[in-house]
VEXTI-279934 format. One record per atom (N, C-alpha, C, O): residue number from 1; chain; atom name; x, y, z. Coordinates in steps of 0.02 Angstrom, whole numbers, plus 50000, padded with zeros to 5 digits. Layout:
BEGIN
[r NUM, 'A', 'CA', [X, Y, Z]]
...
//
This chain:
BEGIN
[r 1, 'A', 'N', [50290, 50055, 49463]]
[r 1, 'A', 'CA', [50226, 50085, 49450]]
[r 1, 'A', 'C', [50193, 50054, 49388]]
[r 1, 'A', 'O', [50132, 50050, 49383]]
[r 2, 'A', 'N', [50235, 50033, 49342]]
[r 2, 'A', 'CA', [50209, 50003, 49281]]
[r 2, 'A', 'C', [50171, 49939, 49296]]
[r 2, 'A', 'O', [50119, 49926, 49266]]
[r 3, 'A', 'N', [50197, 49899, 49342]]
[r 3, 'A', 'CA', [50164, 49836, 49358]]
[r 3, 'A', 'C', [50095, 49848, 49389]]
[r 3, 'A', 'O', [50050, 49807, 49381]]
[r 4, 'A', 'N', [50087, 49904, 49424]]
[r 4, 'A', 'CA', [50021, 49920, 49453]]
[r 4, 'A', 'C', [49972, 49935, 49397]]
[r 4, 'A', 'O', [49915, 49913, 49399]]
[r 5, 'A', 'N', [49994, 49973, 49347]]
[r 5, 'A', 'CA', [49951, 49989, 49291]]
[r 5, 'A', 'C', [49933, 49926, 49252]]
[r 5, 'A', 'O', [49876, 49917, 49230]]
[r 6, 'A', 'N', [49982, 49882, 49242]]
[r 6, 'A', 'CA', [49970, 49819, 49206]]
[r 6, 'A', 'C', [49918, 49777, 49245]]
[r 6, 'A', 'O', [49872, 49750, 49215]]
[r 7, 'A', 'N', [49926, 49773, 49311]]
[r 7, 'A', 'CA', [49879, 49734, 49351]]
[r 7, 'A', 'C', [49809, 49765, 49346]]
[r 7, 'A', 'O', [49759, 49729, 49343]]
[r 8, 'A', 'N', [49804, 49831, 49345]]
[r 8, 'A', 'CA', [49740, 49864, 49340]]
[r 8, 'A', 'C', [49707, 49849, 49274]]
[r 8, 'A', 'O', [49647, 49834, 49271]]
[r 9, 'A', 'N', [49746, 49852, 49219]]
[r 9, 'A', 'CA', [49719, 49838, 49153]]
[r 9, 'A', 'C', [49696, 49765, 49147]]
[r 9, 'A', 'O', [49643, 49751, 49121]]
[r 10, 'A', 'N', [49738, 49719, 49172]]
[r 10, 'A', 'CA', [49719, 49648, 49169]]
[r 10, 'A', 'C', [49657, 49636, 49211]]
[r 10, 'A', 'O', [49613, 49598, 49191]]
[r 11, 'A', 'N', [49652, 49669, 49269]]
[r 11, 'A', 'CA', [49593, 49663, 49310]]
[r 11, 'A', 'C', [49530, 49686, 49275]]
[r 11, 'A', 'O', [49477, 49656, 49281]]
[r 12, 'A', 'N', [49537, 49741, 49238]]
[r 12, 'A', 'CA', [49480, 49767, 49200]]
[r 12, 'A', 'C', [49458, 49717, 49146]]
[r 12, 'A', 'O', [49399, 49707, 49134]]
[r 13, 'A', 'N', [49508, 49688, 49113]]
[r 13, 'A', 'CA', [49493, 49638, 49061]]
[r 13, 'A', 'C', [49459, 49577, 49092]]
[r 13, 'A', 'O', [49411, 49551, 49064]]
[r 14, 'A', 'N', [49483, 49555, 49150]]
[r 14, 'A', 'CA', [49453, 49498, 49184]]
[r 14, 'A', 'C', [49381, 49515, 49203]]
[r 14, 'A', 'O', [49336, 49473, 49195]]
[r 15, 'A', 'N', [49370, 49574, 49229]]
[r 15, 'A', 'CA', [49302, 49595, 49248]]
[r 15, 'A', 'C', [49256, 49596, 49188]]
[r 15, 'A', 'O', [49200, 49570, 49192]]
[r 16, 'A', 'N', [49278, 49624, 49133]]
[r 16, 'A', 'CA', [49236, 49626, 49073]]
[r 16, 'A', 'C', [49222, 49556, 49047]]
[r 16, 'A', 'O', [49167, 49541, 49025]]
[r 17, 'A', 'N', [49274, 49513, 49049]]
[r 17, 'A', 'CA', [49264, 49443, 49027]]
[r 17, 'A', 'C', [49214, 49408, 49072]]
[r 17, 'A', 'O', [49173, 49369, 49048]]
[r 18, 'A', 'N', [49217, 49421, 49137]]
[r 18, 'A', 'CA', [49170, 49389, 49184]]
[r 18, 'A', 'C', [49099, 49414, 49172]]
[r 18, 'A', 'O', [49052, 49376, 49177]]
[r 19, 'A', 'N', [49093, 49478, 49157]]
[r 19, 'A', 'CA', [49026, 49505, 49141]]
[r 19, 'A', 'C', [48999, 49471, 49079]]
[r 19, 'A', 'O', [48940, 49451, 49076]]
[r 20, 'A', 'N', [49042, 49463, 49029]]
[r 20, 'A', 'CA', [49020, 49429, 48967]]
[r 20, 'A', 'C', [48999, 49357, 48982]]
[r 20, 'A', 'O', [48948, 49333, 48957]]
[r 21, 'A', 'N', [49039, 49322, 49024]]
[r 21, 'A', 'CA', [49022, 49253, 49042]]
[r 21, 'A', 'C', [48955, 49251, 49079]]
[r 21, 'A', 'O', [48914, 49206, 49067]]
[r 22, 'A', 'N', [48945, 49298, 49125]]
[r 22, 'A', 'CA', [48882, 49299, 49163]]
[r 22, 'A', 'C', [48823, 49313, 49117]]
[r 22, 'A', 'O', [48771, 49281, 49124]]
[r 23, 'A', 'N', [48831, 49358, 49071]]
[r 23, 'A', 'CA', [48777, 49373, 49023]]
[r 23, 'A', 'C', [48762, 49312, 48980]]
[r 23, 'A', 'O', [48705, 49300, 48961]]
[r 24, 'A', 'N', [48814, 49273, 48966]]
[r 24, 'A', 'CA', [48806, 49212, 48926]]
[r 24, 'A', 'C', [48776, 49154, 48966]]
[r 24, 'A', 'O', [48763, 49101, 48939]]
[r 25, 'A', 'N', [48765, 49166, 49031]]
[r 25, 'A', 'CA', [48734, 49114, 49072]]
[r 25, 'A', 'C', [48784, 49068, 49106]]
[r 25, 'A', 'O', [48765, 49020, 49138]]
[r 26, 'A', 'N', [48848, 49083, 49100]]
[r 26, 'A', 'CA', [48900, 49041, 49130]]
[r 26, 'A', 'C', [48922, 49073, 49196]]
[r 26, 'A', 'O', [48978, 49096, 49203]]
[r 27, 'A', 'N', [48875, 49073, 49244]]
[r 27, 'A', 'CA', [48886, 49107, 49308]]
[r 27, 'A', 'C', [48942, 49076, 49349]]
[r 27, 'A', 'O', [48982, 49112, 49379]]
[r 28, 'A', 'N', [48945, 49010, 49350]]
[r 28, 'A', 'CA', [48996, 48975, 49390]]
[r 28, 'A', 'C', [49066, 48991, 49364]]
[r 28, 'A', 'O', [49112, 49005, 49402]]
[r 29, 'A', 'N', [49074, 48989, 49298]]
[r 29, 'A', 'CA', [49139, 49004, 49269]]
[r 29, 'A', 'C', [49157, 49077, 49282]]
[r 29, 'A', 'O', [49215, 49092, 49299]]
[r 30, 'A', 'N', [49109, 49122, 49276]]
[r 30, 'A', 'CA', [49122, 49193, 49289]]
[r 30, 'A', 'C', [49144, 49203, 49361]]
[r 30, 'A', 'O', [49191, 49241, 49374]]
[r 31, 'A', 'N', [49110, 49170, 49408]]
[r 31, 'A', 'CA', [49128, 49176, 49478]]
[r 31, 'A', 'C', [49198, 49148, 49492]]
[r 31, 'A', 'O', [49236, 49178, 49530]]
[r 32, 'A', 'N', [49213, 49092, 49461]]
[r 32, 'A', 'CA', [49280, 49061, 49470]]
[r 32, 'A', 'C', [49335, 49106, 49442]]
[r 32, 'A', 'O', [49388, 49113, 49473]]
[r 33, 'A', 'N', [49323, 49136, 49385]]
[r 33, 'A', 'CA', [49372, 49181, 49355]]
[r 33, 'A', 'C', [49384, 49241, 49401]]
[r 33, 'A', 'O', [49441, 49260, 49413]]
[r 34, 'A', 'N', [49330, 49271, 49427]]
[r 34, 'A', 'CA', [49338, 49328, 49472]]
[r 34, 'A', 'C', [49374, 49308, 49536]]
[r 34, 'A', 'O', [49415, 49346, 49562]]
[r 35, 'A', 'N', [49357, 49250, 49563]]
[r 35, 'A', 'CA', [49390, 49227, 49624]]
[r 35, 'A', 'C', [49465, 49215, 49612]]
[r 35, 'A', 'O', [49507, 49235, 49652]]
[r 36, 'A', 'N', [49481, 49183, 49556]]
[r 36, 'A', 'CA', [49551, 49170, 49540]]
[r 36, 'A', 'C', [49590, 49235, 49531]]
[r 36, 'A', 'O', [49646, 49241, 49555]]
[r 37, 'A', 'N', [49559, 49284, 49498]]
[r 37, 'A', 'CA', [49592, 49348, 49489]]
[r 37, 'A', 'C', [49603, 49383, 49556]]
[r 37, 'A', 'O', [49656, 49412, 49568]]
[r 38, 'A', 'N', [49554, 49380, 49599]]
[r 38, 'A', 'CA', [49560, 49413, 49665]]
[r 38, 'A', 'C', [49617, 49382, 49705]]
[r 38, 'A', 'O', [49657, 49419, 49735]]
[r 39, 'A', 'N', [49623, 49317, 49704]]
[r 39, 'A', 'CA', [49677, 49283, 49740]]
[r 39, 'A', 'C', [49744, 49301, 49709]]
[r 39, 'A', 'O', [49792, 49317, 49745]]
[r 40, 'A', 'N', [49749, 49299, 49643]]
[r 40, 'A', 'CA', [49812, 49315, 49609]]
[r 40, 'A', 'C', [49833, 49387, 49622]]
[r 40, 'A', 'O', [49892, 49401, 49634]]
[r 41, 'A', 'N', [49786, 49433, 49621]]
[r 41, 'A', 'CA', [49802, 49503, 49633]]
[r 41, 'A', 'C', [49825, 49514, 49705]]
[r 41, 'A', 'O', [49871, 49553, 49717]]
[r 42, 'A', 'N', [49795, 49478, 49751]]
[r 42, 'A', 'CA', [49816, 49484, 49822]]
[r 42, 'A', 'C', [49886, 49457, 49832]]
[r 42, 'A', 'O', [49926, 49485, 49870]]
[r 43, 'A', 'N', [49902, 49402, 49799]]
[r 43, 'A', 'CA', [49970, 49373, 49805]]
[r 43, 'A', 'C', [50022, 49421, 49777]]
[r 43, 'A', 'O', [50073, 49433, 49809]]
[r 44, 'A', 'N', [50009, 49449, 49719]]
[r 44, 'A', 'CA', [50055, 49496, 49688]]
[r 44, 'A', 'C', [50062, 49558, 49732]]
[r 44, 'A', 'O', [50118, 49583, 49742]]
[r 45, 'A', 'N', [50008, 49582, 49759]]
[r 45, 'A', 'CA', [50009, 49641, 49803]]
[r 45, 'A', 'C', [50049, 49627, 49866]]
[r 45, 'A', 'O', [50087, 49669, 49889]]
[r 46, 'A', 'N', [50041, 49568, 49894]]
[r 46, 'A', 'CA', [50077, 49549, 49955]]
[r 46, 'A', 'C', [50152, 49545, 49941]]
[r 46, 'A', 'O', [50192, 49569, 49982]]
[r 47, 'A', 'N', [50171, 49516, 49886]]
[r 47, 'A', 'CA', [50242, 49512, 49868]]
[r 47, 'A', 'C', [50271, 49582, 49859]]
[r 47, 'A', 'O', [50326, 49596, 49881]]
[r 48, 'A', 'N', [50234, 49626, 49826]]
[r 48, 'A', 'CA', [50256, 49695, 49815]]
[r 48, 'A', 'C', [50266, 49731, 49881]]
[r 48, 'A', 'O', [50315, 49767, 49891]]
[r 49, 'A', 'N', [50218, 49723, 49928]]
[r 49, 'A', 'CA', [50224, 49755, 49994]]
[r 49, 'A', 'C', [50285, 49729, 50031]]
[r 49, 'A', 'O', [50321, 49768, 50063]]
[r 50, 'A', 'N', [50298, 49664, 50029]]
[r 50, 'A', 'CA', [50356, 49636, 50063]]
[r 50, 'A', 'C', [50421, 49663, 50035]]
[r 50, 'A', 'O', [50467, 49678, 50073]]
[r 51, 'A', 'N', [50425, 49669, 49969]]
[r 51, 'A', 'CA', [50486, 49696, 49938]]
[r 51, 'A', 'C', [50496, 49769, 49958]]
[r 51, 'A', 'O', [50552, 49790, 49973]]
[r 52, 'A', 'N', [50442, 49807, 49958]]
[r 52, 'A', 'CA', [50446, 49877, 49977]]
[r 52, 'A', 'C', [50467, 49884, 50050]]
[r 52, 'A', 'O', [50508, 49928, 50066]]
[r 53, 'A', 'N', [50441, 49842, 50093]]
[r 53, 'A', 'CA', [50459, 49844, 50164]]
[r 53, 'A', 'C', [50532, 49824, 50174]]
[r 53, 'A', 'O', [50567, 49854, 50215]]
[r 54, 'A', 'N', [50555, 49773, 50137]]
[r 54, 'A', 'CA', [50625, 49752, 50143]]
[r 54, 'A', 'C', [50672, 49808, 50120]]
[r 54, 'A', 'O', [50724, 49820, 50151]]
[r 55, 'A', 'N', [50653, 49843, 50067]]
[r 55, 'A', 'CA', [50693, 49900, 50044]]
[r 55, 'A', 'C', [50694, 49955, 50097]]
[r 55, 'A', 'O', [50746, 49986, 50109]]
[r 56, 'A', 'N', [50637, 49968, 50127]]
[r 56, 'A', 'CA', [50632, 50018, 50180]]
[r 56, 'A', 'C', [50677, 49998, 50239]]
[r 56, 'A', 'O', [50714, 50040, 50265]]
[r 57, 'A', 'N', [50674, 49935, 50260]]
[r 57, 'A', 'CA', [50714, 49911, 50317]]
[r 57, 'A', 'C', [50789, 49913, 50302]]
[r 57, 'A', 'O', [50829, 49925, 50347]]
[r 58, 'A', 'N', [50808, 49901, 50240]]
[r 58, 'A', 'CA', [50879, 49906, 50222]]
[r 58, 'A', 'C', [50905, 49977, 50232]]
[r 58, 'A', 'O', [50961, 49988, 50254]]
[r 59, 'A', 'N', [50863, 50024, 50214]]
[r 59, 'A', 'CA', [50882, 50095, 50220]]
[r 59, 'A', 'C', [50877, 50120, 50292]]
[r 59, 'A', 'O', [50918, 50160, 50314]]
[r 60, 'A', 'N', [50826, 50098, 50328]]
[r 60, 'A', 'CA', [50813, 50121, 50397]]
[r 60, 'A', 'C', [50803, 50060, 50443]]
[r 60, 'A', 'O', [50747, 50038, 50454]]
[r 61, 'A', 'N', [50858, 50032, 50470]]
[r 61, 'A', 'CA', [50852, 49972, 50512]]
[r 61, 'A', 'C', [50811, 49983, 50577]]
[r 61, 'A', 'O', [50778, 49937, 50601]]
[r 62, 'A', 'N', [50813, 50043, 50604]]
[r 62, 'A', 'CA', [50776, 50056, 50666]]
[r 62, 'A', 'C', [50733, 50119, 50659]]
[r 62, 'A', 'O', [50743, 50159, 50613]]
[r 63, 'A', 'N', [50686, 50127, 50705]]
[r 63, 'A', 'CA', [50644, 50187, 50702]]
[r 63, 'A', 'C', [50684, 50249, 50718]]
[r 63, 'A', 'O', [50667, 50304, 50696]]
[r 64, 'A', 'N', [50738, 50242, 50756]]
[r 64, 'A', 'CA', [50782, 50300, 50770]]
[r 64, 'A', 'C', [50815, 50325, 50706]]
[r 64, 'A', 'O', [50825, 50385, 50697]]
[r 65, 'A', 'N', [50832, 50278, 50661]]
[r 65, 'A', 'CA', [50861, 50298, 50597]]
[r 65, 'A', 'C', [50811, 50339, 50556]]
[r 65, 'A', 'O', [50830, 50387, 50523]]
[r 66, 'A', 'N', [50749, 50318, 50559]]
[r 66, 'A', 'CA', [50696, 50356, 50524]]
[r 66, 'A', 'C', [50689, 50425, 50555]]
[r 66, 'A', 'O', [50686, 50475, 50519]]
[r 67, 'A', 'N', [50686, 50427, 50621]]
[r 67, 'A', 'CA', [50677, 50491, 50656]]
[r 67, 'A', 'C', [50732, 50540, 50640]]
[r 67, 'A', 'O', [50720, 50600, 50632]]
[r 68, 'A', 'N', [50794, 50515, 50634]]
[r 68, 'A', 'CA', [50850, 50560, 50618]]
[r 68, 'A', 'C', [50844, 50589, 50548]]
[r 68, 'A', 'O', [50871, 50643, 50534]]
[r 69, 'A', 'N', [50810, 50553, 50503]]
[r 69, 'A', 'CA', [50805, 50577, 50434]]
[r 69, 'A', 'C', [50749, 50628, 50425]]
[r 69, 'A', 'O', [50743, 50658, 50371]]
[r 70, 'A', 'N', [50708, 50638, 50476]]
[r 70, 'A', 'CA', [50650, 50682, 50471]]
[r 70, 'A', 'C', [50663, 50750, 50502]]
[r 70, 'A', 'O', [50709, 50759, 50542]]
[r 71, 'A', 'N', [50623, 50798, 50482]]
[r 71, 'A', 'CA', [50621, 50863, 50516]]
[r 71, 'A', 'C', [50574, 50855, 50575]]
[r 71, 'A', 'O', [50514, 50865, 50570]]
[r 72, 'A', 'N', [50602, 50835, 50632]]
[r 72, 'A', 'CA', [50562, 50817, 50690]]
[r 72, 'A', 'C', [50520, 50875, 50716]]
[r 72, 'A', 'O', [50463, 50866, 50738]]
[r 73, 'A', 'N', [50547, 50935, 50713]]
[r 73, 'A', 'CA', [50509, 50993, 50736]]
[r 73, 'A', 'C', [50447, 51004, 50693]]
[r 73, 'A', 'O', [50393, 51019, 50718]]
[r 74, 'A', 'N', [50455, 50995, 50629]]
[r 74, 'A', 'CA', [50398, 51003, 50583]]
[r 74, 'A', 'C', [50345, 50949, 50595]]
[r 74, 'A', 'O', [50285, 50964, 50594]]
[r 75, 'A', 'N', [50367, 50888, 50607]]
[r 75, 'A', 'CA', [50320, 50833, 50621]]
[r 75, 'A', 'C', [50283, 50847, 50686]]
[r 75, 'A', 'O', [50222, 50836, 50690]]
[r 76, 'A', 'N', [50318, 50869, 50737]]
[r 76, 'A', 'CA', [50286, 50886, 50802]]
[r 76, 'A', 'C', [50235, 50942, 50793]]
[r 76, 'A', 'O', [50180, 50939, 50820]]
[r 77, 'A', 'N', [50254, 50993, 50754]]
[r 77, 'A', 'CA', [50209, 51049, 50741]]
[r 77, 'A', 'C', [50146, 51025, 50706]]
[r 77, 'A', 'O', [50090, 51044, 50724]]
[r 78, 'A', 'N', [50155, 50984, 50655]]
[r 78, 'A', 'CA', [50097, 50957, 50619]]
[r 78, 'A', 'C', [50052, 50916, 50666]]
[r 78, 'A', 'O', [49991, 50923, 50665]]
[r 79, 'A', 'N', [50083, 50874, 50708]]
[r 79, 'A', 'CA', [50045, 50833, 50755]]
[r 79, 'A', 'C', [50005, 50877, 50803]]
[r 79, 'A', 'O', [49946, 50864, 50816]]
[r 80, 'A', 'N', [50037, 50928, 50829]]
[r 80, 'A', 'CA', [50004, 50971, 50879]]
[r 80, 'A', 'C', [49953, 51018, 50848]]
[r 80, 'A', 'O', [49901, 51031, 50879]]
[r 81, 'A', 'N', [49968, 51045, 50789]]
[r 81, 'A', 'CA', [49924, 51095, 50759]]
[r 81, 'A', 'C', [49870, 51065, 50714]]
[r 81, 'A', 'O', [49813, 51088, 50714]]
[r 82, 'A', 'N', [49888, 51014, 50675]]
[r 82, 'A', 'CA', [49842, 50988, 50625]]
[r 82, 'A', 'C', [49818, 50917, 50639]]
[r 82, 'A', 'O', [49774, 50892, 50605]]
[r 83, 'A', 'N', [49847, 50885, 50689]]
[r 83, 'A', 'CA', [49824, 50819, 50709]]
[r 83, 'A', 'C', [49874, 50764, 50690]]
[r 83, 'A', 'O', [49917, 50773, 50647]]
[r 84, 'A', 'N', [49865, 50708, 50723]]
[r 84, 'A', 'CA', [49910, 50652, 50714]]
[r 84, 'A', 'C', [49907, 50624, 50642]]
[r 84, 'A', 'O', [49958, 50606, 50614]]
[r 85, 'A', 'N', [49847, 50621, 50613]]
[r 85, 'A', 'CA', [49840, 50594, 50546]]
[r 85, 'A', 'C', [49881, 50633, 50495]]
[r 85, 'A', 'O', [49913, 50604, 50451]]
[r 86, 'A', 'N', [49880, 50698, 50501]]
[r 86, 'A', 'CA', [49919, 50741, 50455]]
[r 86, 'A', 'C', [49993, 50730, 50464]]
[r 86, 'A', 'O', [50031, 50728, 50415]]
[r 87, 'A', 'N', [50015, 50722, 50527]]
[r 87, 'A', 'CA', [50086, 50710, 50541]]
[r 87, 'A', 'C', [50108, 50642, 50514]]
[r 87, 'A', 'O', [50162, 50636, 50485]]
[r 88, 'A', 'N', [50066, 50592, 50523]]
[r 88, 'A', 'CA', [50082, 50525, 50497]]
[r 88, 'A', 'C', [50086, 50528, 50421]]
[r 88, 'A', 'O', [50131, 50497, 50391]]
[r 89, 'A', 'N', [50040, 50563, 50390]]
[r 89, 'A', 'CA', [50041, 50570, 50317]]
[r 89, 'A', 'C', [50106, 50602, 50294]]
[r 89, 'A', 'O', [50135, 50580, 50244]]
[r 90, 'A', 'N', [50129, 50653, 50328]]
[r 90, 'A', 'CA', [50191, 50686, 50310]]
[r 90, 'A', 'C', [50251, 50640, 50319]]
[r 90, 'A', 'O', [50296, 50639, 50277]]
[r 91, 'A', 'N', [50251, 50602, 50373]]
[r 91, 'A', 'CA', [50307, 50555, 50385]]
[r 91, 'A', 'C', [50310, 50505, 50328]]
[r 91, 'A', 'O', [50363, 50491, 50301]]
[r 92, 'A', 'N', [50252, 50478, 50308]]
[r 92, 'A', 'CA', [50251, 50429, 50254]]
[r 92, 'A', 'C', [50268, 50460, 50187]]
[r 92, 'A', 'O', [50293, 50425, 50142]]
[r 93, 'A', 'N', [50255, 50523, 50178]]
[r 93, 'A', 'CA', [50275, 50558, 50117]]
[r 93, 'A', 'C', [50351, 50568, 50117]]
[r 93, 'A', 'O', [50383, 50560, 50065]]
[r 94, 'A', 'N', [50379, 50585, 50174]]
[r 94, 'A', 'CA', [50451, 50597, 50180]]
[r 94, 'A', 'C', [50492, 50533, 50177]]
[r 94, 'A', 'O', [50549, 50533, 50156]]
[r 95, 'A', 'N', [50462, 50477, 50200]]
[r 95, 'A', 'CA', [50497, 50413, 50202]]
[r 95, 'A', 'C', [50455, 50361, 50164]]
[r 95, 'A', 'O', [50416, 50325, 50195]]
[r 96, 'A', 'N', [50463, 50358, 50098]]
[r 96, 'A', 'CA', [50423, 50311, 50059]]
[r 96, 'A', 'C', [50435, 50239, 50081]]
[r 96, 'A', 'O', [50491, 50219, 50095]]
[r 97, 'A', 'N', [50381, 50202, 50083]]
[r 97, 'A', 'CA', [50386, 50131, 50102]]
[r 97, 'A', 'C', [50377, 50119, 50177]]
[r 97, 'A', 'O', [50374, 50061, 50198]]
[r 98, 'A', 'N', [50371, 50172, 50216]]
[r 98, 'A', 'CA', [50362, 50162, 50288]]
[r 98, 'A', 'C', [50291, 50139, 50301]]
[r 98, 'A', 'O', [50243, 50170, 50279]]
[r 99, 'A', 'N', [50284, 50083, 50338]]
[r 99, 'A', 'CA', [50217, 50058, 50353]]
[r 99, 'A', 'C', [50178, 50107, 50397]]
[r 99, 'A', 'O', [50207, 50144, 50437]]
[r 100, 'A', 'N', [50113, 50107, 50389]]
[r 100, 'A', 'CA', [50069, 50153, 50425]]
[r 100, 'A', 'C', [50076, 50146, 50500]]
[r 100, 'A', 'O', [50080, 50196, 50535]]
[r 101, 'A', 'N', [50077, 50085, 50525]]
[r 101, 'A', 'CA', [50081, 50074, 50597]]
[r 101, 'A', 'C', [50146, 50102, 50625]]
[r 101, 'A', 'O', [50146, 50134, 50677]]
[r 102, 'A', 'N', [50201, 50090, 50590]]
[r 102, 'A', 'CA', [50266, 50115, 50614]]
[r 102, 'A', 'C', [50267, 50192, 50612]]
[r 102, 'A', 'O', [50295, 50224, 50657]]
[r 103, 'A', 'N', [50238, 50221, 50561]]
[r 103, 'A', 'CA', [50236, 50294, 50556]]
[r 103, 'A', 'C', [50195, 50323, 50614]]
[r 103, 'A', 'O', [50215, 50373, 50643]]
[r 104, 'A', 'N', [50140, 50291, 50631]]
[r 104, 'A', 'CA', [50098, 50315, 50686]]
[r 104, 'A', 'C', [50135, 50309, 50753]]
[r 104, 'A', 'O', [50131, 50355, 50794]]
[r 105, 'A', 'N', [50170, 50254, 50763]]
[r 105, 'A', 'CA', [50209, 50246, 50825]]
[r 105, 'A', 'C', [50264, 50298, 50829]]
[r 105, 'A', 'O', [50278, 50325, 50883]]
[r 106, 'A', 'N', [50295, 50312, 50773]]
[r 106, 'A', 'CA', [50349, 50362, 50772]]
[r 106, 'A', 'C', [50322, 50431, 50789]]
[r 106, 'A', 'O', [50353, 50468, 50827]]
[r 107, 'A', 'N', [50265, 50449, 50761]]
[r 107, 'A', 'CA', [50235, 50514, 50776]]
[r 107, 'A', 'C', [50218, 50519, 50850]]
[r 107, 'A', 'O', [50228, 50571, 50880]]
[r 108, 'A', 'N', [50193, 50465, 50879]]
[r 108, 'A', 'CA', [50178, 50465, 50951]]
[r 108, 'A', 'C', [50242, 50474, 50992]]
[r 108, 'A', 'O', [50242, 50508, 51043]]
[r 109, 'A', 'N', [50295, 50443, 50969]]
[r 109, 'A', 'CA', [50359, 50444, 51006]]
[r 109, 'A', 'C', [50394, 50512, 51003]]
[r 109, 'A', 'O', [50431, 50530, 51049]]
[r 110, 'A', 'N', [50383, 50549, 50950]]
[r 110, 'A', 'CA', [50418, 50613, 50942]]
[r 110, 'A', 'C', [50396, 50665, 50992]]
[r 110, 'A', 'O', [50421, 50721, 50992]]
//
């Protein structure tokens, strides 16, 4: 979580620096700085997602393993009473790191 805060703070500094550059008339440099930051942030975010997914897969190799770890009756009740989105939200809360698509498929399967 700390790295997310650090990325947010650095992003804010980059944005303020780019605004200063734009005000100074250095539009091209400001644009390049913002573009470079956007690419760097996306790469870091992608690496973080892959690590989180690998950790999730180590713990739950199959969707059946995930299903066994859940209160299936509660998830079914949420799906039927409050909607699929609420049930998917609960699954992802109960199983941190579970991708949205997999959680939706699991809710459909239950």
